[in-house]
N, C-alpha and C positions, 0 to 999 in steps of 0.2 A: 497328224491326221492320217498320213500314209500308213503308219504302223497300225493304227486302229483299223483302217480299211483292209490291210493285208491280213490281220488276225481274224476278221470276219470272213474274208474270202477263203482262208485256209480251213475253216470248220463249217461253212454253210453247205449242208448236204441234204436238207429236207425242206419241206414246204412250211416255212415259218414266216408269217406275215408281219409279226411284230417282235420286239425284243423279248417280251414276256412269254411268247409262245416257244421260245428256244429253251430246251431243257437245261437245268442247272449244270449238268455235267458238260454240256457243249459250251455253255457260257464260260465255265472254268477253263476249258481248253482254249477258248479265244483269249481269255485273260492271261493264261500262261504263255501263249504265243506272243502276246504284246509285251509281257515281262522279259521274254528272251531278246526282244528287239530294242528295248529301252532300259536305261539305268537311272536310278534315283536313290536318295538316302532313305533308309527304312522308316524314318520318322514320318515320311510323306506317303506311306503305303495306303492308308485309309483314304486320303484326299485324292490320290491318283486313281485308286480303284473306283471311287465315286465318279470322277471325271470320265474315266474310261467307259463306264456303264452309260452315262448320259450321252457321250459322243457316239458310242457304238449304236445306241438306240436311235438317235437322230439320223445317223448316216444310213442305217438300214432302212428306216422309214422313207428317207428322201430318195434312196436308190430304187426301192421297190415302187414308190409312187411315180417316179420318172419312167420306170420300165412299164408300168401299167398305162400311164398316159400316152406314151409314145408307141405302145404295143411293140416294144423291142426288148429282147432279153439282154441283161448285162453281159458283157464279154466273159466274165468269170463264172457265170452260173451254168450248171449242167443242163443239157437239153431236157432230160426227163423231169428235173425239178421245175424248170420253167414251164413245161407243159402242164404239170400238176398245179402249179401256182395260177396259171391262166384258167384252169378248170375251176379252181376255188373262187377266183374273182368273178367268173361268169355264173356261179351258182345263185339260185334264187335267195338263199339265206344271206349271202354276202351282199347282194344287190339291195336287199331290204335294209340291212344294217347301214349300208352306205347312204341310202336315201334318207334314213332317219338322222344320221350324223350330219348330212348336208343341211337338213332343215334346222337342226339344233344350232349349227354354226351360223346360219343366216339370222336366227332370232336372238343371238347372244347380245346382251347390252354392252359388253365391253368394260365391265367394272361397275363401280358404285355410281349411283345416280346423284348428280350434283344438286345443290340447294336451289339453283336457278330453275332447273328442270322441274324439281318438286313444286316450286312456287307456281310455275306456269300451269302445271297439271291441276293444282288445287284451285287456281283462279278459274280454270275452265270448268272444273267440277262444281264450284260454289257460285260461279257467275258474278264475282266481284273481285276487286283488287285485294291481294293478300300481302301482308307484311312478312318480312323474314322471320320475325318472332313467332307469327302464327304458324309458319311452316314447322317450327320446332314443337309447337303446342300440339299439332296434329300428328298423332302416332302413325307410323308407317303401316300401309295395308299390305297384306299378303293374300295372294289369290289362291283359293283352294281348287282342287281338281274339278269340282262341279261348277266353277265359274264365279262363285260368291267370294266376297272379300271380307277378311277379318282384320280388325285393328289390334295391333300389339301395343306394348308399353313403350313409351318414348325412351330413347337412350341418350338423349342429348341435353340433359339438364344444364350442364356446364356452359355449353354454347348458348343455350336459350337465356341463361342468366346473364351472360356477357352481352348479348344483343339487347336485352332490356335494361342494361345499366346496373344490374345487381352485382355488387362486388363480392366475390367469394374470397374472403381474407384468410389466408393460411399462414401468413408471415409470422404472427406471434407464436404459433405453435412451433415453427421451425427455429425461431430465435430462442425460445425456451429450451428446446432440445440442445441447441448449440451451447447455450450458457451452462446447462447441466454438465456437459462434457468438460467445459473449462474448469468448473469447480472441483472436479474430482482429481 
């Protein structure tokens, strides 16, 4: 991690808020600086390059976020770059994006919605007890920008069949295929 940090420090000379804002030529300079400090077999070049990009992006993001939050420049950053970075952070455009991102992060569901949550929502919507099988019968609803909901096609036929005791038998087909290979 120290070699990654040192390679960023050696080439960070402008106002770049994220890894993607850094020009490719500067990223290559950072990568070459890292390659001079570390050694590995050439067969691992692609994986190490990928890891370097991920680690460098995370390190840059964390460093700049800490600097912005504490209102204190990193020790390795030039004064003029830090001043321009503060101007960028104080701009109305950046503040607007920051506020939007904050709202999006606060409303994130955190992944897929579980079957229990879907069941409770449907019970509240329909005003009666819902079985797990009925949850799969009810296609998921998507909310459009105007606030209306549309229902899509259910994609859980296999689970629905399992919950209702319908056996989906694929074994004979697999046995037939394995027997065919034995005969040849």
